[in-house]
N, C-alpha and C positions, 0 to 999 in steps of 0.2 A: 808609496803606492799612488799611482795616478789613475783614477777611474774616468769613464766617459762623462762629459758634460756638454751643455749647449755651446760652449766655447771650444771644446776639445772633442771632436767627433770620432777620432780614431780609437782603436782598442786600448783598454786600460792595460797597464803593465807595472811591475814592481817586484820587490824582493820580499820573501817570506823565509823565516828561519827559526830554529829552536836550538837552545843550548841546554844540555842535560848531563847528569852524572849517572853512571850505571850503579855506582855504590858510593857510600860516604867516603870522603877523603880523596877520591879519584879525581884527576884532572878532568875538566869538562870536555865533552864532545859536541860537535856542531853539525847540523844539517842546514845548508843554505840553498835555496832554490829561487830561480827567476821565473815568474809566470806572466803570461799574456792572457787578458780577460776578453772574451769574445762576445759576451752578451751585449744587447743593444741599449740597455739603460744602466745608469749608475747603481740603481737599487739591486738589479739582478747581478751585476758585477760584484757588489759588496756581499751578496749572498754566496756566490761561488767562492769568493775569497774566504769567507767564514768556514765553508765546508772544507776547503783544502787546508785551512789552519787546524781544524779538528783532526783531519786525517794525518797531518804531520805530527801532532801530539801523540796520537795513537801509535803511529809507525815508530817514532823515536822510543816509546816505552816498550812496545811489544816486538818490534821487528828489526831492531838495530843489529842483531846477529845475522840477519838475512837481507843484505842490501838490495838484492833484486826484488824481493817481496816488498820491501820498504818503498821502493820506487813505484811499483804497481799500485800499492794501496793509496797513493796520493790522489788517484782519480776515482776512488770509491764515491758513488752517488754523483759523479760528474761525467762529462763527455768532452770530446775534442771540440764540439760545437760551442762549448762554454768556456773551456780553459785549456791552455797549452803550457807545459813546463819545458822550457828550452835550455835550461842549465841547472845542474845540481852539483854540489860539492860537499863531500863528507870528510870530516876531519876529527882528530882526537883519538883517544885510546879505544873507544868503542868500535872504531873503524880501522884499526891497525891492519895493514896488509891489503886494504881496499885500493884499487887503482881507479881514480876518477875518470880515466879515459874509458874504462869499461862501463862506468856508470853513465857516461854520455852515450855510449852505444846502447845501453839499456833504455834510455829515454826514447831513442829512435826505434829500437826493436819492439818495445812495448807500446809504441804509437802514442806516447805522450807529446811528441813533437815530430816534425818532418825532417829536421836536421839539427845537428849539434856540432860545435867547433871546439878544438883544443889546439894549443900551440905546440911548436916543436919541442918545447921543454916539458910537455905533458900537462900543462895547466889548462883546466877547462875555463872557457870564457863565454861571456854573453854576446850573442851574435850582433845585436845592434851596436854594441860598443866597438866591435871589430870593423863592421862594414859602413857605419854611418858616414855619408858624404865622402866615400873613398872609392876610387876605381878598383875593380876586382878582376883578377885573372885566375881562372880555375882550370886545372888539368884533371879530367875524369879518367879513371882507370881502375884496374884490379890491383896493380902494384904487387903482383905475385909472380915473380919478384920485381923489384925496381931494377931496371937495366940502364945502361949508358944511353940507349935510345930514348927511354922514358925521360931522362934528364935533358937530353939534347932537344927533345920536342918542346919541353917547357922553356928552355933557354932561348930557343929560336922564336917562340911565340912572345916571350917577355921582351925580347929585343925590339920586335916590331910594335908591341903594345905600348912600350914607353915612348915611341915616336909618334903615336897618335896625337893629333892636335888637342883632343879633349883630355889627354893624360899627361902631356909634357909638363915637367916641373912638379909633378905630384908623386908621392910614394904610394904605389898600389899595394893592395893586399893580395898576396899570392898563396893559393891553396891547392892541396891535392884532395880530390873528392873520391871517397869510397862509398858506393851504394850497398844497401843490404843484399842486393842480387849478387854483387861481386864478393860477398863475405860468406855466403852459404857453403856448407861443406858437403851437401848432398846426402847426408845421413838419413834424411827422411824422404819418403816417396815424393813429396812436393818440393824437396830441396830447401825447406824453410829454416832449418836450424843454422844459426851462426856459429862458426868455429871461433870461440873467443881467444884461444891461444894463438891461432893463426892471425887473428886481427891484431893482437898485441905485438906479434912479431913484425908485421908490416908497419904498424905505427912506430915501433922502436926504430926501424930502419929509416923511415921517413923523418923521424925526429933527429936522428944522427946526421942526416943530410941537411937539416935546418929547415924542414918544411912543416908548416901548419897543416892541419887536417880537418876536412869537413866530412862528416858522416851523414848520409841522407837516405831517405826512402824514395828518391826521385827515380822513376823509370825513364822518363823522357826529358830531353834537354830543355824544352820550354818550361818545365816545372822548376828546374834549377834556375833558369833566367828570371822567372817570376818571383821566386824566393829571394834571390839577391836584390832584385828590383824593389822589393818591399822595404829594403833597408837603405839603399843608396840610389841617388839620382845621377851618379857618374857612370863612366864607361864600364861595361862589363865585357870581359873576354873569356872565351871558352876554347881551350887548346885540345885538339883531338887528332888522332891518326885516321888515315883513310878507311881502315876497317870499320870505324864507328860511323863515318859518313855513309859507307855502303849500307850499314844496318838501318840508318834512319831514312834511306832512300827506298826501303821496302815497305809495301803497303801494310803487311801484317804487323808492322811496328806500331800502327795507329789503331789497333782494335780497341773499340770502346770510345773512340774520339769521333764525334759526329761528323766533323768537317775533314777528317782524315789528314792527309799530308798538308793540304792548304791551311787548315786551321792550326796545326802544329807549327808550321813555318811562320804564320802570322803572329802567333803568340810568342814564339821564340825571339823574333826580331822586332817586336813592336816598340821596344825601348832601345837604348843605346847599347846594343849587343852586337859583338862581332865574334865569328867563329874562325879560329886559326887552324888550318889544315896542314898536317905534316905529310910529306910524300911517303911512297910505299915502293918497295922493290918487288917487281913481278918475278917470282922464281921461275916461271916458265920461259920468259923472254930475257931475263936479266936486265930489263930496262926500268928506269925510275919512272913511276907513275905519279903525277900530281893531280890536284883537284881539278885542274883544267883539262887534263887528258884522260881522266878516269872514265871508263866505260860504265854508263848507268842506263837505267830504263828511260825510254823516251819522255815520259811524263815528268820525271825528275830532272832530265837534262835541261828543260826550259826553266825550271825553278832554279837549278844550279847556276845557269848562265845569268839569270836576273840577279841572283844574290852576289855573284862575282862582280857584275857591272855596278851594282849599287854599293859595293864595298862592305857588305855584311859578311860575306864569305871571303876569307883572305888566305892565299897560299903562303905557307912558311917558306921563305926563300933562303934562309941561312940554316943549313943543316950539314951534317957530316955523312957523306954518302957511304962511307965504310960501315957506319952503324946500321944501315938499312937491311943488312943481312941478319940482324938480331931478331929472332922471333921468340916470344915468351914460351910457347909450347916446347920449343927446342931447348931453351935454357932449363925448364923444369924437367924435361926428359933426361938431360945430362946431369942435373943436380936435383934428384927427387927430394921432396920435402918429407922428412921422417917425423 
């Protein structure tokens, strides 16, 4: 564990774990978590660490049969202002049948962290170990389902990302990001409940395709960029389709943000961030629409043109035009999820 000191002014961070037996003679079970300490003094960070340690002992003894409750109890008497849990791994006979990808989702769903990462093989990983000093390319989507267009979008963005002067010769981290908004099943009036079975189905498919996954609470793109920028000082790429660009060009997307579109744009591109935009087939005209030719509101047009000229907004030029006829809603309608 490393806490704050006069030589080290960033947040404290480290590992906390417990090994226990449910009954005599049984093989041990483990709970391993990674925490980030947010308090401004080492003394307060040590206090928060002590509280989470006590919570962990209690949870292992009383709540090992209820993993979701176990995770929530880690924050008893604490808040996100003081401590963040960004990775958890449960193992051993007490947790037979527990999928740690779901536990990662629980960290995000219960607001113990803003984002969690697991590999294509289903292994949960600590974000700083994944992103530290590495270029990162992320495709954001619902992936319900993953289509050939989804993959072509990422491949086209990756091809151009690898040619960036700041990326050449490096092995980037490539991720698929799913937000909580894209995981809700609509069973509540506010659409807040996450469909866990559906989440695992999407994660399984992305894993079979060899893609690591980022689960997040991020509504707006600048939040994703700021999160990644807190771990790496290298190039960050965000791969999107034009429907996402159209969404962020609407003023109501920025409700609650004082500076509106200008603030969001500034925060998104303040670091080495580029957004790679995949074209769209206009069903009305049958023409391919690109980020340069897309019709947008006047106020956004000026921002769009500036971002294109400055190289922050990049059209994806390598794409398969035959795939542009694929629309997720059509695929779901033809193959409804049961």
